[in-house]
C-alpha positions, -999 to 999 in steps of 0.1 A, spaced: -13 614 -124 -12 577 -129 -40 560 -149 -48 523 -149 -58 498 -175 -77 467 -166 -64 439 -188 -60 401 -184 -72 403 -148 -44 427 -140 -43 464 -133 -16 481 -154 -4 516 -144 5 540 -172 11 576 -182 -2 587 -216 6 619 -234 -17 629 -263 0 641 -295 7 634 -331 19 602 -345 36 579 -349 32 574 -312 60 563 -290 57 534 -264 85 529 -239 89 493 -226 110 491 -195 134 465 -181 133 436 -157 123 449 -122 123 484 -136 94 509 -137 81 537 -158 98 564 -137 133 556 -150 156 582 -165 151 571 -201 113 569 -199 109 603 -183 134 619 -206 117 606 -237 83 617 -224 96 652 -218 111 653 -254 78 640 -268 57 666 -250 79 694 -263 73 682 -298 36 673 -295 43 636 -300 20 609 -286 39 590 -258 31 562 -235 50 546 -206 37 519 -183 45 493 -156 42 456 -163 22 437 -138 44 431 -107 64 462 -115 61 498 -102 25 508 -95 8 480 -113 -10 451 -96 3 416 -88 35 404 -71 68 405 -91 75 368 -83 41 358 -97 49 372 -132 67 358 -162 76 368 -198 42 357 -211 23 379 -186 45 409 -193 43 406 -231 5 402 -227 5 435 -207 25 452 -235 1 440 -262 -29 451 -241 -13 485 -238 -7 487 -275 -42 475 -284 -62 495 -259 -42 527 -253 -27 536 -287 -40 542 -322 -21 540 -355 15 532 -361 38 531 -330 75 534 -323 86 508 -297 115 518 -275 126 488 -254 152 489 -227 169 456 -216 140 432 -211 119 458 -228 139 450 -260 126 414 -257 91 426 -251 93 449 -281 104 420 -303 75 399 -290 50 427 -297 64 433 -331 62 396 -340 26 395 -329 14 427 -345 40 439 -371 13 460 -389 11 483 -358 48 490 -357 64 520 -375 99 514 -360 118 499 -331 146 511 -309 164 486 -287 185 498 -258 208 471 -244 181 447 -256 180 414 -238 159 389 -257 158 353 -244 178 363 -213 159 339 -190 173 310 -210 206 322 -224 218 343 -194 200 330 -163 195 293 -169 227 289 -189 246 307 -161 231 287 -131 254 263 -114 242 229 -102 231 241 -68 211 269 -83 194 246 -108 186 222 -80 171 250 -59 150 262 -88 137 227 -94 132 217 -58 120 250 -42 107 267 -73 130 298 -68 165 309 -65 180 343 -53 205 362 -74 225 393 -63 215 426 -79 235 457 -85 203 477 -90 182 469 -60 186 466 -22 177 429 -21 185 400 -44 165 391 -75 142 362 -68 140 341 -100 112 316 -101 109 283 -120 78 297 -136 98 326 -151 124 302 -166 99 277 -179 76 303 -193 105 321 -209 111 291 -231 77 295 -247 86 331 -258 121 328 -272 126 350 -303 161 340 -314 153 303 -322 130 308 -352 126 334 -380 122 369 -368 110 393 -395 113 430 -387 99 448 -417 104 483 -404 134 504 -393 153 490 -363 180 507 -343 199 487 -317 221 507 -292 245 489 -268 273 499 -245 307 482 -246 308 484 -207 275 467 -203 281 439 -177 245 427 -177 239 420 -214 269 408 -234 278 425 -267 272 392 -284 234 396 -278 227 425 -302 250 408 -327 228 377 -325 197 399 -331 214 414 -361 224 380 -375 190 364 -368 165 391 -378 155 398 -414 146 433 -425 158 460 -449 168 486 -423 184 472 -392 214 489 -377 235 483 -345 255 509 -328 281 501 -300 290 530 -277 324 526 -261 323 529 -224 285 531 -220 271 507 -193 238 489 -191 218 519 -179 227 538 -211 213 570 -195 240 597 -195 232 627 -216 251 615 -246 233 582 -246 200 598 -241 206 620 -272 215 589 -292 181 574 -282 163 605 -293 182 605 -326 173 568 -331 136 575 -324 136 603 -350 153 581 -375 128 553 -373 99 578 -372 106 592 -407 
């Protein structure tokens, strides 16, 4: 059964499993939802071990309120912070997939005292600027400036991604790889070499940019952006256990 949190004028859908700490919060990707393979697999694992677990939909995603095209990085990170503040207690393990990796870093920057550890799966910080805007051609940039939106093809959805000017401009206010990023807790970054959505250079930039005593990056040969076959799922579980200890 889905529950809802009223926060920031939005209605955030979530599933919460009671259990022991440190709790685990799964943060999904861009245009993804909390019913994805990794989120559900982690929830099942947490239930079997009596661990507290939480998965949720950002506004404009899944069962939450608002339209996707009305959202932006600031809104979604505010959703994540509201979930952390109002639905969890004590230290938490953040598990961020793709855009969820960016969200996790924003949450950790805002409230490092609440974070026990962080696992990034194909983490994509700053993608609105470094991947989308940097990759737009002249016609796409003109469309974005003149019409406020541009459509991009998607391998994961029936229709194209609609990228708004609001998303790009707001993203610039939440970049994490342009200023100091202190991660004073265990961090595990997992990334597939066959990921065609997030380049292998991105987790290397995180590794080079962040400061912390226990930050590790693992590349998995042949794994794609979904990072959700059984071997990859086991690696995620292993990483969660590592940062929990």
